[in-house]
C-alpha positions in Angstrom: 10.6 11.7 -8.0 7.5 11.1 -5.8 5.3 8.0 -6.0 1.6 7.9 -7.0 0.2 7.9 -3.5 2.2 11.1 -2.6 1.2 12.9 -5.8 -2.5 12.1 -5.5 -2.7 12.5 -1.7 -0.9 15.9 -1.8 -3.2 17.2 -4.5 -6.4 16.0 -2.7 -5.3 17.6 0.5 -4.6 20.9 -1.1 -7.9 20.8 -3.1 -9.6 20.3 0.3 -7.9 23.4 1.7 -5.5 21.5 4.0 -2.6 23.7 5.2 0.6 23.4 3.3 2.5 22.3 6.5 0.0 19.5 7.1 0.5 18.2 3.6 4.3 18.4 3.9 4.3 16.6 7.3 1.9 13.9 6.1 4.0 12.9 3.0 7.4 14.0 4.3 8.0 16.3 1.4 9.4 19.9 1.2 7.7 23.0 0.1 9.5 23.0 -3.3 8.3 19.4 -4.0 4.7 20.3 -3.1 4.8 23.4 -5.2 6.2 21.4 -8.1 3.4 18.8 -7.8 0.7 21.5 -7.7 2.1 23.6 -10.5 2.3 20.5 -12.8 -1.2 19.5 -11.7 -2.5 22.9 -12.9 -0.5 22.7 -16.1 -1.9 19.3 -17.0 -5.5 20.7 -16.8 -6.8 17.4 -15.6 -9.2 16.8 -12.8 -8.3 14.7 -9.8 -10.9 12.1 -10.9 -9.2 11.8 -14.2 -5.8 11.3 -12.6 -7.2 8.6 -10.2 -8.6 6.7 -13.2 -5.1 6.4 -14.7 -2.5 3.8 -13.8 0.0 4.8 -11.0 2.9 4.5 -13.5 1.2 6.9 -16.0 0.5 9.5 -13.3 4.1 9.3 -12.1 5.4 9.8 -15.7 3.0 12.7 -16.2 4.4 14.5 -13.2 8.0 13.3 -13.5 8.7 12.6 -17.2 11.6 10.3 -17.7 14.5 11.5 -19.8 14.9 9.7 -23.1 17.5 7.0 -22.4 18.5 6.7 -26.1 21.4 8.8 -27.3 21.0 9.8 -30.9 24.3 8.1 -31.9 23.6 4.9 -30.0 20.8 2.5 -31.0 18.6 1.6 -28.0 18.5 -2.2 -27.5 15.3 -4.1 -28.2 14.7 -5.1 -24.6 11.4 -6.8 -25.4 13.2 -9.1 -27.7 15.8 -10.0 -25.1 13.3 -10.3 -22.3 11.3 -12.8 -24.4 14.5 -14.8 -25.2 15.4 -14.9 -21.5 12.0 -16.1 -20.4 11.3 -18.5 -23.3 10.5 -22.1 -22.2 13.7 -24.1 -21.5 15.8 -21.1 -22.4 19.3 -20.8 -21.0 19.8 -17.3 -22.3 20.8 -14.7 -19.6 21.4 -11.0 -19.7 25.1 -11.4 -20.3 24.4 -13.4 -23.5 22.0 -10.7 -24.6 24.5 -7.9 -24.1 27.1 -9.8 -26.1 24.6 -10.4 -28.9 23.7 -6.7 -28.8 27.4 -5.6 -29.0 28.1 -7.9 -31.8 25.3 -6.2 -33.9 26.1 -2.8 -32.5 29.9 -2.4 -31.8 29.4 1.2 -30.8 26.4 0.4 -28.6 26.0 0.6 -24.8 28.6 -1.0 -22.5 27.6 -3.8 -20.1 26.8 -1.7 -17.1 24.5 0.7 -19.1 22.9 -2.2 -20.9 22.2 -3.9 -17.5 20.8 -0.7 -16.0 18.5 0.1 -18.9 17.3 -3.5 -19.0 16.4 -3.4 -15.3 14.5 -0.2 -15.9 12.6 -1.8 -18.8 11.6 -4.8 -16.6 10.6 -2.5 -13.8 8.4 -0.4 -16.0 6.8 -3.2 -18.0 6.7 -6.2 -15.6 6.8 -4.7 -12.1 10.5 -5.3 -11.4 12.5 -8.4 -10.9 11.3 -9.2 -7.3 8.9 -12.1 -7.4 6.1 -12.7 -4.9 3.9 -15.8 -4.9 0.3 -14.9 -5.8 -2.2 -15.3 -3.0 -5.1 -17.5 -3.9 -8.3 -16.3 -2.2 -11.7 -17.7 -1.6 -14.8 -15.6 -1.0 -15.7 -15.4 2.7 -12.6 -17.4 3.7 -10.6 -14.7 5.6 -11.2 -11.5 7.5 -8.0 -9.5 7.9 -7.7 -7.4 11.0 -5.3 -4.5 11.9 -5.0 -1.1 13.5 -4.2 2.0 11.3 -0.8 3.2 12.2 -1.7 6.9 12.1 -3.4 8.0 15.4 -4.8 11.4 14.6 -5.8 14.0 17.1 -9.5 14.2 16.3 -11.5 14.2 19.5 -12.0 17.4 21.4 -12.8 17.4 25.1 -15.7 19.9 25.5 -14.7 20.7 29.1 -11.0 21.3 28.7 -10.5 21.8 25.0 -7.9 19.1 25.0 -7.3 17.3 21.7 -7.2 13.5 22.1 -5.9 10.9 19.7 -8.1 8.2 18.4 -7.2 4.7 17.1 -8.7 3.4 13.9 -9.6 -0.3 13.9 -9.9 -1.8 10.4 -10.8 -5.1 8.8 -11.2 -6.2 5.2 -12.2 -9.3 3.3 -9.9 -11.2 1.1 -11.8 -11.2 -2.2 -14.3 -8.3 -2.2 -11.8 -6.0 -0.3 -14.8 -4.5 1.6 -13.5 -2.4 4.5 -14.9 -1.9 7.9 -13.3 0.8 10.1 -14.2 2.2 13.5 -12.6 4.7 15.8 -11.7 3.7 19.4 -10.0 5.5 22.4 -7.2 2.9 22.5 -6.0 -0.4 21.2 -6.7 -2.5 24.3 -8.5 -5.8 24.3 -12.1 -4.6 24.9 -11.8 -2.2 21.9 -10.2 -4.9 19.8 -13.0 -7.5 20.6 -15.7 -4.9 20.1 -14.2 -4.0 16.7 -14.2 -7.6 15.6 -17.9 -8.1 16.7 -19.0 -4.9 14.9 -17.1 -5.9 11.8 -18.8 -9.3 11.7 -22.2 -7.6 12.2 -21.3 -5.2 9.4 -20.5 -7.9 6.9 -23.5 -10.0 7.9 -21.5 -13.2 8.0 -18.6 -14.9 9.7 -15.4 -15.6 7.8 -13.9 -19.0 8.1 -10.6 -17.5 9.4 -9.8 -14.3 11.3 -6.3 -13.1 10.4 -5.0 -10.5 12.9 -1.5 -9.2 13.3 0.5 -10.6 16.2 -1.0 -8.0 18.6 -0.4 -8.5 22.3 -4.1 -7.9 22.9 -4.9 -10.9 20.7 -1.9 -13.3 20.6 -0.1 -14.3 23.8 2.5 -16.5 22.0 3.2 -17.3 18.4 6.1 -19.4 17.2 6.4 -21.9 14.4 5.6 -24.6 16.9 3.1 -23.0 19.3 0.2 -20.6 19.1 -1.5 -19.2 22.2 -4.3 -16.8 21.9 -5.4 -14.3 24.5 -8.2 -16.0 26.5 -11.0 -13.6 25.5 -10.0 -13.7 21.9 -10.0 -17.4 22.1 -13.6 -17.3 23.5 -14.5 -15.1 20.5 -13.1 -17.8 18.2 -15.3 -20.5 19.9 -18.3 -18.2 19.9 -18.2 -17.6 16.1 -17.0 -21.2 15.4 -14.1 -19.7 13.3 -10.4 -20.2 13.3 -7.8 -17.5 14.2 -4.8 -17.6 12.0 -2.3 -14.8 13.0 0.2 -13.9 10.3 3.7 -15.3 10.8 5.8 -13.3 13.2 7.9 -10.6 11.5 6.4 -11.4 8.1 5.2 -8.0 6.7 3.7 -9.7 3.6 1.5 -12.0 5.7 -1.6 -9.8 5.2 -1.0 -7.4 2.3 -4.7 -6.9 1.7 -5.4 -5.1 5.0 -2.0 -3.3 4.9 -3.0 -1.8 1.5 -6.3 -0.7 2.9 -4.7 0.7 6.0 -2.7 3.0 3.7 -5.8 3.8 1.8 -7.6 4.8 5.1 -4.7 7.0 6.2 -5.2 9.1 3.1 -8.8 8.9 2.2 -10.5 8.6 5.6 -8.3 10.2 8.2 -7.4 13.2 6.1 -11.1 13.9 5.5 -11.8 13.4 9.3 -9.2 16.0 10.1 -11.2 18.7 8.4 -13.9 18.7 11.1 -14.2 18.9 14.9 -15.6 16.0 16.9 -16.7 15.9 20.5 -17.7 12.2 20.8 -17.0 8.9 19.1 
């Protein structure tokens, strides 16, 4: 089963006449998987815009229908009832209690391991799983998240030699509006990083209270729980804009989910479109 991003991205690339090999390499899927996605897309007789308007879970179920978990001779547990009991205020009910209650009412029902498995699937499908992440409270204009797109596509053609050169995509986004600024650079060194920050601020027309970069060597010299040392030029930028630089905690991938999500978006919806043309200058 493939996820929503793979399904939509593969369809978009094929509709844009991208080579099959490019689609397979981009999403790390085989030809049979790609053919399956495209054949089911045609069978659904829906447009790509209609698919994008649906929830990711609905799209995944359309392309990969889940088998009915209920056997005819075994009653399927009322998982909503048990979920509500477990999460009721001051409740001490757990999943083991629920299974015993279910078996008492249905002696021929599912055994414990099956009950647990189907309950976890119910929670995953209806409540986003059992993993809990603290919600991020955001304020308009408070933070500008900064990162480089991981994909470094070969887009720039040297008109004298014909050599294809890779470009690096600088990206920022705001915490509430999710407005994206992206710019292509020849490398990820400090001058390009600073120029990208300056252009982003100019694009937004205002300075965020905090700049939130990753722990890039071009921006952060040292970052521990007790000490933060910024690269001198980036520190000057902080003073110039009268803002505060707050790098994400080291080795904490959830420190800036907003820009990470937009980086993935750019990899599909910007870079793949750029690959369709030939460029000779930035």
